[in-house]
C-alpha positions, 0 to 999 in steps of 0.5 A: 332924704331931702332933709339929710341931703340939706343937712349934709351940705349945711354941716359941710360933711361932703358925703352922706353919713352911713350910720343911723344916728348921723343920718338922723342929726343931718335931717334935723339940721337940714329940715329948717334949711330945706323948708326955708328955701321952699318958702323963699322960692314960693313967696314971690308967687304968693304961695305958702309952704306947709310942712308935713313930716310923715312915717309908715304908721301915718299910712297904716292906720286908716284914721291917720291915713285919712287925716293926712288926706284932709290936711293936704286937701286943706292946705290947697284951700289956703293956696299952700303948697304941701312939702312932704318928707319922711319924718327922718329925725325919729323914724328908723325904718324909713331911713333904712328901708324907705325912700321918698319915691315910695312916699311919692306914690303913696301920696298920689294914691292917697289924693287919687291924683291923675299924674305923678311926676318923679324927677330924677337925675337922668332924662327918663327911663333908657333902654340901656345904660344911660352913660352909653351914647347908643342908649335912648329914653324910652318915651312912652310905656303903655302898661306896666310890665315887670320886665321894665325892671331889667332897665333899673341901672344903679343911679344913686347920687352921694346925697340921695337914697333909692335909685331907678329901682325904687322909682320904677316900684313907685311907678307900679304902685301908681299905674296899678291903681289908675294913675299916670307917671312921668319920669323926667330929669329935674335938672332940666330948665323948666321941666315942670312947665314943660310937662304942664304944656304937654311936651314929650319929655322924659318917660310917660307910664300910662295907667292900667286904665281902671281907678281903684276906690280909696279904700281899695288903694289903702288895702292894696298899696299902702299898708304893709302886710303882716302875713300870708295866705298861700292859695290853691289854683281854684282860689287864685282864678276865683279872686283874680278872674271872677272877683270872689271872696277868699274861702278857707277851702282855698288856703293851702298855707298860712304864714306869719302871725297876725290878728283878725282885721290885719292885712295879709298877702294873698299868694299862689303856689309859686309865691307870686303876690296876686292880692291883699286883703283884711283877714277875718281870722287870726293866724292860729284860727286861719290855720285851723280852718285852711282847706276846710268847707264850712260844715267842717269848720263848724265841726272843728270850731263849733260855729262858723265865725265868718263865711269868708276868710277875706271878703271881696270888699276888703280885698284888692288885686296887686297884679 
């Protein structure tokens, strides 16, 4: 939305267009203007601006995902500041469904950064409507709680996209893998300097207390799922409480069409996601083996391709 917003201003449109061709045209015009502003701002400090335009596909592919990480780390070596944005000029899905809050959380997870700062148009997460004088900023959130979503009131701007809902989802993604997040007002003078000086500004969301390995971050909070395994209570407890692999006997239903090696969502009988993992079986075979013991699978298929439908090394808890 940064490139689109710059294009809206450069073309003097007054407001963000609603249809895809005009959004992409604004992005094409605004991207160069946006990067020029970054370079002019950074030049006095001897810092170069490096541009990375990403799409969801760059995160879906493990090889491309790691290449993005290597590029960013190399830019740091050259005293460059990576300016990362979605490739809005060619991407349909990102403009329609994505937002930069989500992208920021994925980059934070990619780099295993200890702190994600999200700048917005209000002073933090309020306990009520920010326009109400009686509402107060929640200065500290010790751990993520789904009830926080009740405070996500509409706050989109004419040139932006997303809102507090998308920011809270980014917070959830980052804190679940072990990173802290600060949500603060980007219009406040020297806000980043104040954050780095440890002043109490905005809302601080503390990490959940455990750092996921890079591969688990990619599995649990980066790649979109292709299907779903619905699990019985025993399988849910084994995975969530004892860190076990997923066996076929614990699967009650298979939803979607996916290939072996693709990512699936693991949900309980109520539809709540508990984890994500890379399936050893495709959807058709998974439907044949669900609810069966190893000896029953051998009797049906003639062999046991994999003892685990999803091995625990390829599984990450999401709640």
